[in-house]
C-alpha positions as CSV (number, residue, x, y, z in Angstrom):
1,M,60.5,57.3,-36.9
2,K,59.0,58.5,-33.7
3,K,56.7,60.7,-35.7
4,D,55.4,57.7,-37.6
5,E,54.8,55.8,-34.3
6,N,52.8,58.7,-32.9
7,E,50.7,58.9,-36.0
8,K,49.8,55.3,-35.6
9,L,48.9,55.7,-32.0
10,E,46.7,58.6,-32.9
11,E,45.2,56.6,-35.7
12,Y,44.1,53.8,-33.4
13,G,43.5,56.0,-30.4
14,E,42.5,54.9,-26.9
15,P,38.8,54.2,-26.1
16,S,37.1,57.0,-24.1
17,L,35.9,56.6,-20.5
18,E,32.3,56.8,-21.8
19,D,32.9,53.5,-23.7
20,F,33.3,51.7,-20.4
21,Q,30.3,53.3,-18.7
22,T,26.8,51.8,-18.7
23,T,24.1,54.2,-19.7
24,E,20.8,54.5,-17.8
25,E,19.0,53.0,-20.7
26,E,21.2,49.9,-20.6
27,L,20.7,49.6,-16.9
28,A,16.9,49.9,-17.3
29,T,17.0,47.2,-20.0
30,K,19.0,44.8,-17.8
31,A,16.6,45.5,-14.9
32,R,13.6,44.7,-17.1
33,K,15.3,41.4,-18.3
34,K,16.1,40.4,-14.8
35,E,12.5,41.2,-13.6
36,K,11.2,39.1,-16.5
37,R,13.4,36.2,-15.6
38,Q,12.3,36.3,-12.0
39,K,8.6,36.4,-13.0
40,T,9.2,33.4,-15.3
41,I,10.8,31.5,-12.5
42,K,8.0,32.4,-10.2
43,Y,5.3,31.2,-12.7
44,I,7.2,27.9,-13.2
45,T,7.5,27.4,-9.5
46,L,3.8,28.2,-9.0
47,I,2.8,25.7,-11.7
48,I,5.0,23.0,-10.1
49,I,3.5,23.7,-6.7
50,L,-0.1,23.5,-8.1
51,A,0.7,20.2,-9.8
52,L,2.0,18.8,-6.6
53,L,-1.0,20.0,-4.7
54,V,-3.3,18.4,-7.2
55,N,-1.5,15.1,-6.8
56,I,-1.5,15.3,-3.0
57,W,-5.2,16.1,-2.9
58,G,-5.9,13.3,-5.3
59,I,-4.2,10.8,-3.0
60,F,-5.0,12.3,0.4
61,P,-8.7,11.2,0.5
62,R,-7.7,7.6,-0.2
63,I,-5.1,7.7,2.6
64,M,-6.7,9.8,5.3
65,N,-10.5,9.8,4.9
66,I,-12.8,9.4,7.9
67,P,-12.9,5.5,7.8
68,S,-9.1,5.5,7.6
69,I,-8.7,7.7,10.6
70,Q,-11.2,5.5,12.5
71,F,-9.6,2.2,11.8
72,L,-6.0,3.6,12.2
73,L,-6.9,4.7,15.7
74,K,-8.6,1.4,16.5
75,S,-5.7,-0.6,15.0
76,H,-3.1,1.4,17.0
77,E,-5.0,0.6,20.2
78,L,-5.6,-3.1,19.4
79,S,-2.0,-3.6,18.4
80,K,-0.8,-2.9,22.0
81,D,-2.1,-6.4,22.8
82,S,0.8,-8.9,22.9
83,D,-1.2,-11.7,21.3
84,I,-2.2,-9.5,18.3
85,Q,1.4,-8.5,17.9
86,V,2.3,-12.2,17.5
87,W,-0.6,-12.8,15.0
88,K,0.6,-9.9,12.9
89,E,3.9,-11.6,12.4
90,A,2.1,-14.3,10.3
91,V,0.2,-11.8,8.1
92,V,1.6,-10.7,4.7
93,T,1.0,-8.0,2.1
94,I,0.8,-9.6,-1.3
95,N,1.9,-7.4,-4.3
96,G,2.2,-8.0,-8.0
97,N,1.0,-6.4,-11.3
98,G,0.2,-3.2,-9.5
99,R,-2.3,-4.9,-7.2
100,K,-2.3,-5.5,-3.4
101,G,-4.0,-7.9,-1.1
102,T,-3.5,-9.8,2.1
103,G,-2.5,-13.3,3.0
104,F,-1.4,-15.3,6.1
105,V,1.0,-18.1,6.9
106,V,-0.5,-21.4,7.9
107,S,2.7,-23.4,7.8
108,A,6.2,-22.6,9.1
109,A,7.5,-24.1,5.8
110,G,6.0,-21.0,4.0
111,I,2.5,-21.9,2.9
112,I,0.3,-18.8,2.7
113,V,-3.5,-18.6,2.4
114,T,-5.2,-15.9,0.3
115,N,-8.1,-15.4,-2.1
116,F,-7.9,-16.7,-5.6
117,H,-9.0,-13.3,-7.0
118,V,-6.1,-11.6,-5.3
119,I,-3.4,-13.5,-7.2
120,D,-5.3,-14.5,-10.3
121,N,-3.0,-13.8,-13.3
122,M,-0.5,-12.1,-11.0
123,K,3.1,-12.4,-12.0
124,D,6.2,-12.0,-9.9
125,I,4.3,-12.4,-6.6
126,Q,6.0,-10.7,-3.7
127,V,5.0,-11.2,0.0
128,S,6.0,-8.7,2.6
129,F,6.0,-9.2,6.4
130,S,5.5,-6.6,9.1
131,N,9.2,-6.9,10.0
132,G,10.1,-5.6,6.5
133,E,11.2,-9.0,5.1
134,I,10.2,-9.6,1.5
135,Y,10.0,-13.0,-0.3
136,S,9.0,-14.2,-3.7
137,A,6.1,-16.7,-3.8
138,E,4.4,-18.9,-6.3
139,M,1.1,-20.7,-6.7
140,F,0.9,-23.9,-4.7
141,K,-2.8,-24.9,-4.9
142,E,-6.0,-23.2,-5.9
143,N,-9.8,-23.5,-5.6
144,P,-11.4,-20.8,-7.7
145,E,-14.9,-22.0,-7.0
146,N,-14.4,-21.1,-3.3
147,D,-12.0,-18.1,-4.1
148,L,-9.1,-19.7,-2.3
149,A,-5.4,-20.0,-3.2
150,L,-2.3,-21.3,-1.5
151,L,1.1,-19.7,-2.1
152,K,4.5,-21.2,-1.3
153,V,7.4,-18.9,-0.4
154,V,10.4,-19.4,-2.7
155,E,13.9,-20.0,-1.3
156,L,12.8,-19.8,2.3
157,K,15.8,-19.7,4.7
158,K,14.0,-20.0,8.0
159,E,10.8,-21.1,9.6
160,L,8.0,-18.5,9.6
161,S,5.4,-17.6,12.2
162,S,2.1,-19.2,11.4
163,L,-1.6,-19.1,12.4
164,R,-3.6,-22.1,13.5
165,L,-6.8,-23.1,11.6
166,S,-9.9,-23.9,13.5
167,E,-11.8,-27.1,12.6
168,Q,-15.0,-25.7,14.3
169,K,-17.4,-23.2,13.1
170,V,-17.5,-20.0,15.1
171,K,-20.8,-19.3,16.8
172,P,-22.7,-16.0,16.2
173,N,-22.0,-12.9,18.2
174,R,-18.5,-14.0,19.2
175,P,-15.7,-11.4,19.3
176,I,-13.4,-11.6,16.2
177,Y,-10.4,-9.8,14.7
178,I,-9.2,-9.3,11.2
179,I,-5.7,-8.2,10.2
180,G,-5.1,-6.9,6.7
181,N,-4.0,-4.2,4.3
182,P,-7.0,-1.9,3.6
183,L,-6.8,1.0,1.2
184,A,-3.3,2.5,1.3
185,H,-2.4,1.0,4.7
186,T,-0.8,-2.2,5.9
187,F,-1.1,-4.6,8.8
188,I,-4.2,-2.9,10.2
189,V,-6.2,-4.7,13.0
190,N,-9.9,-4.3,13.3
191,E,-12.4,-6.0,15.6
192,G,-16.1,-7.0,15.5
193,T,-18.4,-9.9,16.0
194,S,-19.2,-13.1,14.0
195,G,-22.5,-13.6,12.3
196,E,-24.5,-16.3,10.7
197,M,-23.4,-18.7,7.9
198,I,-25.2,-17.6,4.7
199,R,-25.4,-18.7,1.1
200,S,-23.3,-16.9,-1.5
201,S,-22.1,-17.0,-5.0
202,L,-19.3,-19.5,-3.9
203,Q,-19.8,-23.2,-3.6
204,S,-19.7,-23.2,0.1
205,E,-21.6,-21.2,2.7
206,V,-19.8,-18.2,4.0
207,L,-19.5,-16.4,7.3
208,L,-21.0,-13.0,7.8
209,I,-18.8,-10.8,10.0
210,D,-19.7,-7.5,11.5
211,V,-16.4,-5.8,10.8
212,P,-15.7,-3.0,8.4
213,V,-14.0,-4.4,5.3
214,H,-12.2,-2.3,2.6
215,S,-10.3,-2.8,-0.6
216,G,-7.1,-4.6,0.2
217,N,-8.6,-6.7,3.0
218,S,-9.2,-9.6,0.7
219,G,-7.2,-12.5,2.1
220,S,-7.3,-11.3,5.7
221,P,-7.5,-13.9,8.5
222,V,-10.6,-13.8,10.7
223,L,-9.4,-14.7,14.2
224,T,-11.0,-15.6,17.5
225,K,-9.8,-14.2,20.8
226,D,-7.8,-17.5,21.1
227,G,-5.9,-16.8,17.9
228,L,-7.6,-19.4,15.8
229,V,-8.4,-18.7,12.2
230,V,-12.1,-19.3,11.5
231,G,-12.2,-17.8,8.0
232,V,-10.6,-15.7,5.4
233,V,-12.1,-12.4,4.2
234,Y,-13.0,-12.3,0.5
235,A,-15.8,-9.7,0.0
236,T,-18.1,-7.2,1.6
237,T,-21.8,-6.5,1.6
238,E,-23.6,-3.3,0.7
239,E,-23.7,-2.5,4.4
240,N,-19.9,-2.8,4.5
241,K,-20.0,-5.9,6.6
242,G,-17.5,-8.6,5.7
243,L,-17.9,-12.0,4.1
244,A,-15.4,-14.8,5.0
245,I,-14.7,-18.2,3.6
246,P,-14.8,-20.8,6.5
247,A,-11.5,-22.3,7.7
248,K,-12.9,-25.7,6.8
249,Q,-12.4,-24.9,3.1
250,I,-8.8,-24.0,3.8
251,L,-8.3,-27.3,5.6
252,E,-9.8,-29.2,2.7
253,L,-7.5,-27.5,0.2
254,L,-4.6,-28.4,2.5
255,D,-5.9,-32.0,2.6
256,M,-6.0,-31.6,6.4
257,Y,-9.8,-31.9,7.0
């Protein structure tokens, strides 16, 4: 019986030590595979980095070009003024349909002035304040011929800070300020001087202002040093000067003139 058992053990046998050892060839193969995996990971990482850099460099000029740097520095300096800080509280960023513009509150009950072209065909209008509060808004009144629109905040739970409208035309060469959302920025303050009233494609005459105006500034209030709104920015000239609709047109739309 023991003889039979021994024969069976000999038949199956135990694996040799060499069977558990890795040959140099196998080690080399594993090393090549590992090196190949590492190279693949490096290539993929490099492609991802390049893609991110392309996106960054595509956005960077719009955010931090020379005009941006200039008005950001100017805005930072002007925003130290306590009056301007108060005026900013009444300015809003208008968003919807992937578009952005500016508006400003003229009634504590939530009436906001902007340009008609800013909110034309815009759905799900959102207005954001400098303190981070966001509200929904809807069309209240419009005057496409003078590129004006009034929005009303929906479900307002408190009174809002507002700006006063001037009933008088501003004289030329007077200091003025605009507050808006140019390019990729928000609540930017800039300063300049008022110009003459000129004819335009709108029904009414418009105010020429010597202030740099950029995309996103549409709907920005034009303010005197006393904080009175004398106009609302709606366009720019080839010389990058601003064009503003007189406050008189806003008052008429509000039935206050």
